[in-house]
C-alpha positions as CSV (number, residue, x, y, z in Angstrom):
1,M,76.9,98.7,117.1
2,A,79.6,99.6,114.4
3,T,83.1,98.3,114.9
4,T,85.8,100.9,115.0
5,T,89.1,100.2,113.3
6,T,92.2,102.1,113.3
7,E,93.3,100.7,109.9
8,V,92.0,103.1,107.3
9,P,92.0,101.6,103.7
10,G,93.3,103.5,100.6
11,P,95.3,103.1,97.4
12,A,98.8,101.7,97.8
13,G,100.3,103.8,95.1
14,L,104.0,103.5,94.3
15,P,106.5,102.0,96.8
16,L,108.4,105.3,97.4
17,L,106.1,108.0,96.3
18,G,102.6,106.7,97.0
19,S,99.9,108.4,95.2
20,M,102.0,111.5,94.4
21,F,101.6,111.3,90.7
22,D,97.9,110.2,90.7
23,L,97.1,113.3,92.8
24,K,99.2,115.7,90.7
25,N,97.7,114.4,87.5
26,D,94.1,113.9,88.5
27,S,93.3,114.5,92.1
28,L,89.5,114.4,91.5
29,G,89.6,111.1,89.7
30,T,92.0,109.7,92.4
31,F,89.4,110.5,95.1
32,L,86.6,109.2,93.1
33,R,88.5,105.8,92.4
34,S,89.5,105.6,96.1
35,Q,85.8,105.8,97.2
36,R,84.8,103.2,94.6
37,E,87.5,100.8,95.6
38,H,88.0,101.4,99.3
39,G,84.9,102.9,100.8
40,D,83.6,106.1,102.3
41,V,86.7,106.7,104.6
42,I,90.1,106.4,102.9
43,R,93.8,107.2,103.5
44,I,96.1,108.5,100.8
45,T,99.8,108.9,101.1
46,A,101.9,111.0,98.6
47,G,105.5,112.1,98.4
48,P,109.0,110.5,99.1
49,P,110.1,109.3,102.6
50,G,110.8,112.2,104.9
51,M,108.4,114.6,102.8
52,R,105.5,112.3,102.7
53,G,102.0,113.7,103.2
54,V,98.8,111.9,104.5
55,V,95.3,112.9,103.7
56,Y,92.0,111.1,105.0
57,G,89.1,111.4,102.6
58,V,85.6,111.3,104.1
59,F,83.0,110.7,101.3
60,S,79.6,109.8,102.6
61,A,76.9,112.3,103.4
62,E,76.9,111.4,106.9
63,G,80.7,111.8,107.2
64,A,80.5,115.2,105.5
65,Q,77.8,116.2,107.9
66,Q,80.0,115.2,110.9
67,V,83.1,117.1,109.6
68,L,81.3,120.3,108.5
69,A,78.4,120.6,111.0
70,T,77.8,118.4,114.0
71,E,81.6,118.1,114.9
72,S,82.7,121.2,113.1
73,A,84.7,122.5,116.2
74,N,87.0,119.6,115.9
75,F,87.8,120.2,112.2
76,R,89.6,123.4,111.6
77,K,90.9,125.4,108.6
78,D,94.5,125.0,109.9
79,N,96.0,123.1,107.0
80,H,98.9,124.3,104.8
81,F,96.6,125.2,101.8
82,Y,94.4,127.5,103.8
83,Q,97.5,129.2,105.2
84,E,98.7,130.0,101.8
85,V,95.3,131.5,100.8
86,R,95.2,133.4,104.0
87,E,98.7,134.9,103.2
88,S,97.7,135.9,99.7
89,F,94.1,137.0,100.3
90,G,94.0,138.0,103.8
91,N,92.2,136.9,106.9
92,G,88.6,137.5,105.7
93,L,85.5,135.3,106.1
94,L,87.0,132.4,104.0
95,T,90.1,131.8,106.1
96,S,89.5,133.5,109.6
97,Q,88.9,131.2,112.6
98,D,87.7,131.4,116.2
99,E,86.8,134.8,117.5
100,D,88.0,136.6,114.4
101,Y,85.5,134.6,112.3
102,L,82.7,135.0,114.6
103,R,83.2,138.8,114.9
104,Q,83.5,139.1,111.1
105,R,80.4,137.0,110.5
106,R,78.3,139.0,113.0
107,L,79.4,142.3,111.3
108,V,78.8,140.9,107.8
109,Q,75.7,138.9,108.3
110,P,73.2,141.9,108.1
111,L,74.4,142.8,104.8
112,F,73.4,139.3,103.3
113,T,69.9,139.1,104.4
114,R,67.4,138.0,101.7
115,R,65.9,141.3,101.5
116,R,69.2,143.1,101.2
117,V,70.5,140.6,98.5
118,D,67.4,140.9,96.5
119,S,67.7,144.6,96.2
120,Y,70.8,143.9,93.9
121,A,68.7,142.2,91.4
122,E,68.4,145.3,89.2
123,A,72.2,145.8,89.1
124,I,72.7,142.1,88.4
125,A,70.5,142.3,85.4
126,A,72.2,145.4,84.1
127,E,75.6,143.6,84.1
128,V,74.0,140.5,82.4
129,A,72.7,142.8,79.6
130,T,76.2,144.3,79.2
131,V,77.9,140.9,78.8
132,L,75.1,139.7,76.4
133,G,75.5,142.9,74.2
134,P,78.4,141.6,72.1
135,W,76.8,138.0,71.8
136,R,74.6,139.4,68.9
137,T,77.7,139.8,66.7
138,A,79.9,137.1,68.0
139,E,82.1,135.5,65.4
140,D,80.4,132.4,63.8
141,S,77.6,133.0,66.6
142,T,79.9,131.2,69.0
143,V,80.9,131.9,72.7
144,D,82.8,130.1,75.3
145,V,80.3,130.0,78.1
146,L,82.7,129.4,80.8
147,D,84.8,132.5,79.8
148,E,81.8,134.6,79.5
149,M,80.3,133.7,82.6
150,T,83.6,134.4,84.4
151,T,83.4,137.9,83.1
152,L,79.8,138.4,84.0
153,A,80.3,137.0,87.6
154,L,83.4,139.2,88.2
155,R,81.4,142.3,86.8
156,A,78.5,141.6,89.0
157,V,80.4,141.1,92.2
158,A,82.4,144.1,91.5
159,R,79.4,146.1,90.8
160,I,77.7,145.1,94.0
161,L,81.0,145.7,95.9
162,F,82.3,148.9,94.2
163,G,79.4,150.5,92.6
164,T,80.5,153.0,90.0
165,D,84.1,151.8,90.3
166,V,83.6,148.5,88.6
167,E,85.5,149.1,85.4
168,A,88.8,149.7,87.1
169,A,88.4,147.0,89.7
170,V,87.5,144.3,87.0
171,E,90.5,145.2,84.9
172,I,92.9,144.8,87.7
173,V,91.2,141.7,89.2
174,E,91.2,139.9,85.8
175,R,95.0,140.5,85.6
176,A,96.0,139.9,89.1
177,F,93.7,137.1,90.3
178,P,95.1,134.3,87.9
179,V,98.7,135.1,89.0
180,M,97.8,134.9,92.6
181,G,95.6,131.9,92.2
182,D,98.3,129.9,90.4
183,Y,100.8,130.9,93.1
184,V,98.7,129.7,96.0
185,L,97.8,126.6,94.3
186,R,101.6,125.8,93.8
187,R,102.7,126.6,97.2
188,G,99.5,125.1,98.8
189,Y,100.2,121.6,97.3
190,S,104.0,121.7,97.7
191,P,105.5,120.0,100.9
192,R,108.3,122.6,101.1
193,N,108.4,126.2,99.8
194,L,110.9,129.0,99.5
195,P,110.2,132.0,101.8
196,R,107.9,134.5,100.0
197,H,110.3,137.3,100.4
198,W,113.0,135.5,98.4
199,P,113.3,137.3,95.0
200,T,112.5,134.4,92.7
201,P,110.5,135.0,89.6
202,G,107.4,133.4,90.9
203,N,107.6,135.2,94.2
204,R,108.1,138.6,92.3
205,R,105.2,138.1,89.9
206,A,102.8,137.2,92.9
207,A,104.1,140.1,94.9
208,A,103.5,142.5,92.0
209,A,99.9,141.1,91.5
210,H,99.3,141.2,95.2
211,E,100.4,144.9,95.3
212,E,98.2,145.9,92.4
213,L,95.2,144.3,93.8
214,Y,95.7,145.7,97.4
215,A,96.2,149.2,95.9
216,V,93.0,149.3,94.1
217,C,91.1,148.1,97.1
218,D,92.9,150.6,99.4
219,R,92.2,153.5,96.9
220,I,88.5,152.8,96.6
221,I,88.2,152.2,100.5
222,A,90.0,155.5,101.2
223,E,87.7,157.4,98.8
224,R,84.7,155.9,100.5
225,R,86.0,156.9,103.9
226,A,86.9,160.4,102.8
227,A,83.4,160.8,101.4
228,G,81.7,159.6,104.5
229,G,78.1,160.1,104.5
230,D,78.2,162.0,101.3
231,A,79.2,158.7,99.2
232,G,75.5,158.3,98.5
233,G,75.8,154.7,97.4
234,Q,74.5,151.4,98.8
235,D,77.3,149.3,97.3
236,L,78.5,146.6,99.6
237,L,81.8,148.3,100.3
238,T,80.0,151.4,101.8
239,L,77.8,149.1,103.9
240,L,80.9,147.1,105.2
241,A,82.7,150.4,105.9
242,E,79.5,151.5,107.9
243,A,79.1,148.1,109.7
244,E,79.7,148.4,113.5
245,S,78.2,147.0,116.6
246,T,78.7,147.8,120.3
247,E,80.1,144.4,120.8
248,D,82.3,144.0,117.6
249,G,83.3,147.5,116.8
250,S,83.9,148.0,113.1
251,F,86.4,147.0,110.3
252,D,89.5,149.0,110.0
253,A,91.0,149.7,106.5
254,S,93.0,146.5,106.5
255,E,90.1,144.3,107.5
256,L,87.9,146.0,104.9
257,R,90.4,145.1,102.3
258,E,90.5,141.5,103.3
259,Q,86.8,141.1,103.3
260,V,86.6,142.7,99.8
261,L,89.3,140.4,98.4
262,V,87.6,137.3,99.7
263,F,84.2,138.4,98.4
264,L,86.0,139.0,95.0
265,L,87.6,135.6,95.0
266,A,84.7,133.5,96.4
267,G,81.9,135.7,94.8
268,H,82.8,135.4,91.1
269,E,84.6,132.1,90.6
270,T,82.1,129.8,92.2
271,T,79.0,131.5,90.5
272,A,80.9,131.7,87.2
273,T,81.5,127.8,87.3
274,S,77.8,127.1,88.4
275,L,76.5,129.3,85.5
276,G,78.9,128.3,82.9
277,F,78.4,124.6,83.3
278,A,74.7,124.9,83.6
279,L,74.8,126.6,80.0
280,H,77.1,123.9,78.8
281,L,74.8,121.1,80.1
282,L,71.7,122.7,78.6
283,A,73.4,123.0,75.2
284,L,74.3,119.3,75.4
285,H,70.7,118.3,76.4
286,P,68.0,119.9,73.9
287,E,65.1,118.3,75.8
288,Q,66.0,119.9,79.1
289,Q,66.9,123.2,77.3
290,K,63.4,123.2,75.7
291,R,61.7,122.9,79.1
292,A,63.8,125.7,80.5
293,H,62.9,127.9,77.5
294,E,59.2,127.1,78.1
295,E,59.3,128.0,81.8
296,V,61.2,131.3,81.1
297,D,58.8,132.3,78.3
298,R,55.6,131.4,80.3
299,V,56.7,133.2,83.4
300,L,58.5,136.3,82.2
301,A,56.8,137.0,78.8
302,G,59.8,139.1,77.7
303,R,60.3,141.2,80.7
304,T,63.6,141.4,82.7
305,P,63.5,139.0,85.7
306,G,63.7,140.1,89.3
307,A,64.2,138.8,92.7
308,A,60.5,138.1,93.0
309,D,60.6,135.7,90.0
310,L,62.9,133.1,91.6
311,E,60.1,131.1,93.2
312,A,58.2,131.2,89.8
313,L,61.2,129.6,88.0
314,P,61.7,126.3,89.8
315,Y,63.0,124.4,86.9
316,L,65.9,126.8,86.3
317,T,66.8,126.4,89.9
318,Q,66.8,122.6,89.4
319,V,69.0,123.0,86.4
320,L,71.5,125.0,88.4
321,K,71.5,122.7,91.3
322,E,72.2,119.8,89.0
323,A,75.0,121.7,87.4
324,M,76.4,122.3,90.8
325,R,76.2,118.6,91.6
326,L,78.1,117.6,88.6
327,F,80.5,120.5,88.7
328,P,80.7,121.8,92.3
329,A,82.7,125.1,92.4
330,A,84.5,123.8,95.6
331,P,85.0,120.1,94.6
332,V,87.3,119.5,97.6
333,V,87.1,120.9,101.0
334,G,90.0,120.6,103.6
335,R,90.2,120.6,107.3
336,R,92.6,119.5,110.0
337,A,91.3,117.2,112.9
338,V,92.1,118.6,116.4
339,A,91.4,115.3,118.3
340,A,91.1,111.7,117.3
341,T,87.6,111.1,115.8
342,E,85.6,108.1,114.7
343,I,84.0,108.6,111.3
344,G,82.2,105.7,109.5
345,G,83.8,103.0,111.7
346,H,87.4,104.3,111.3
347,T,89.5,106.4,113.5
348,I,90.9,109.7,112.1
349,P,93.9,110.5,114.2
350,A,94.5,113.9,115.9
351,G,96.3,116.4,113.7
352,A,95.4,114.6,110.5
353,D,94.6,116.5,107.2
354,V,91.0,115.6,106.2
355,I,89.0,116.3,103.1
356,V,85.3,116.1,102.2
357,A,84.7,116.3,98.6
358,P,81.4,117.3,97.0
359,W,82.9,115.9,93.7
360,V,82.8,112.5,95.1
361,T,79.7,112.6,97.4
362,H,77.7,114.2,94.6
363,R,78.4,111.1,92.4
364,H,78.0,108.6,95.2
365,P,75.8,105.7,93.9
366,A,74.1,105.4,97.4
367,Y,72.5,108.9,96.8
368,W,72.3,109.3,93.0
369,E,71.1,106.9,90.4
370,E,73.1,106.9,87.3
371,P,75.2,109.7,89.0
372,D,77.0,110.9,85.7
373,R,73.7,111.6,84.1
374,F,72.3,115.2,83.9
375,D,68.9,115.2,85.3
376,P,67.4,118.4,86.9
377,E,64.3,116.2,88.1
378,R,66.8,115.1,90.9
379,F,66.0,118.4,92.6
380,T,62.3,118.5,92.8
381,P,61.2,119.2,96.5
382,E,60.0,115.6,96.7
383,A,63.4,114.1,95.5
384,E,65.4,116.4,97.7
385,A,63.4,115.4,100.8
386,G,64.4,111.8,100.2
387,R,68.0,112.3,100.5
388,P,70.4,112.9,103.2
389,R,71.1,116.6,103.9
390,Y,74.7,116.4,102.9
391,A,74.3,114.3,99.8
392,W,74.5,117.7,98.1
393,F,76.7,120.6,99.6
394,P,78.1,122.8,96.9
395,F,77.9,125.8,99.4
396,G,79.6,123.8,102.3
397,G,77.6,123.4,105.5
398,G,77.4,123.9,109.1
399,P,78.7,127.2,110.9
400,R,81.1,127.9,107.9
401,A,78.4,127.6,105.2
402,C,78.8,130.1,102.4
403,I,77.3,133.5,103.5
404,G,76.7,134.2,99.8
405,Q,74.4,131.4,99.0
406,H,71.3,133.4,98.2
407,F,73.4,136.0,96.2
408,S,74.9,133.3,94.1
409,M,71.4,131.7,93.3
410,L,69.8,135.1,92.6
411,E,72.5,136.1,90.2
412,S,72.6,132.7,88.4
413,V,68.8,132.4,87.9
414,I,68.6,136.0,86.6
415,A,71.5,135.4,84.3
416,L,70.1,132.1,83.1
417,A,66.7,133.4,82.5
418,M,68.1,136.4,80.4
419,I,70.3,134.2,78.3
420,L,67.5,131.8,77.6
421,Q,65.1,134.6,76.7
422,A,67.4,135.6,73.8
423,H,69.4,132.5,72.8
424,E,69.1,128.8,72.0
425,L,72.3,126.9,72.6
426,A,74.0,124.1,70.8
427,A,77.2,122.6,72.2
428,I,80.4,122.6,70.1
429,D,82.6,121.2,73.0
430,T,81.1,118.1,74.3
431,E,83.7,117.3,77.0
432,V,85.3,119.9,79.4
433,P,88.1,118.4,81.4
434,V,88.4,120.0,85.0
435,S,90.9,120.1,87.8
436,A,90.8,121.2,91.3
437,A,92.5,124.4,92.3
438,I,91.3,127.0,94.8
439,T,88.0,126.4,92.9
440,L,87.1,124.0,90.2
441,Q,89.1,124.9,87.1
442,A,88.2,124.1,83.5
443,A,91.2,122.7,81.4
444,G,89.4,123.1,78.1
445,R,86.8,125.2,76.3
446,A,83.0,125.1,76.6
447,R,82.0,126.6,73.2
448,V,78.4,126.9,72.2
449,R,76.8,128.0,69.0
450,L,74.1,130.7,69.5
451,R,70.7,130.9,67.6
452,P,68.1,133.6,68.3
453,H,65.2,132.4,70.5
454,T,61.7,133.5,69.9
455,A,59.0,132.8,72.4
């Protein structure tokens, strides 16, 4: 029987400030080093006396499963960071809790069945074709795949959400989201914040972006509601507006807007990260890229991929899963413990801020041999069956697992297949520094040189 201790190990940091500068300069590296040096359950302190924060890191697959799944009711989205996201983007599926979350999930779940999501394949392919058009005349045959995939993922999710209103929505989201994201990040990691209504430059910029984003959502929602049954579309917004049940009622205009904003946020940044880094990694590894080309050429023979092709493109799926292992779009996931809990032989106290970190667990040497090496063979069915369930969890897990998993994989496989049909990729930038924001953020470029591909 494991011995339980209350003393949780962790880095000492500076005498007065703890690990504040380490976390500020490189939080992902700090968590990774802490696991290597102190084990799978660690305690990190940061900040000056009187403003000091404490966070507990849980890095084993078994610990992640305990936090996200088997004891999920004890680990809530009550921390300071989620509150800032909630205040900026609303109380949608990402941030809601308890009965609010259960009601929203029940109303939204029928819109994310595999059959419903598969029906969006043609629209996704059309957006991929739109983004790829300018690649033929790119200057020096060079594109930044992270930038390009951000554009693609935003266009795709806006197309699915808004149908024909995609252009206006994309323009505003591209302008407003970075402002709001930076604002949430600054406030979410600061121990003290000025009230949002104070007229500081930062507050005013965020309020303007917030108002612009809300306005376009409200306009499109109002138009849908006014059109009623004559709207004629099957975009997700129309389906959300029509979603109702005897038990849960339906979404009012404010709730609709909050769901739309969360889908825009979570639905484009995460997929863009996975796709962009999959292309970057293939550009760095010609042997794996050649195998991916061979699969695409053999299966598709030049035709546009659809939902029915996913099972016939297993190597592309393995490439994407390995990219999500090395560059998980949600590298750190936070919770707050309700009651004291034993994890890995240590006691996490009641009220503690707790993180699980795909960035760390996905590199854990207990589950991954040579963890920094790109190897899609890690995701053959046989290899996956030999690992703990939560050794890989880019979509979270348990009752709060991402509702859009299948949509993300469908979009990613279709996009990757269409890109490889037309292009061969050679990396220009070999290292892409990253940091943890609301999602994983690249702090550098990921340029590739394009060459026409012929089957």
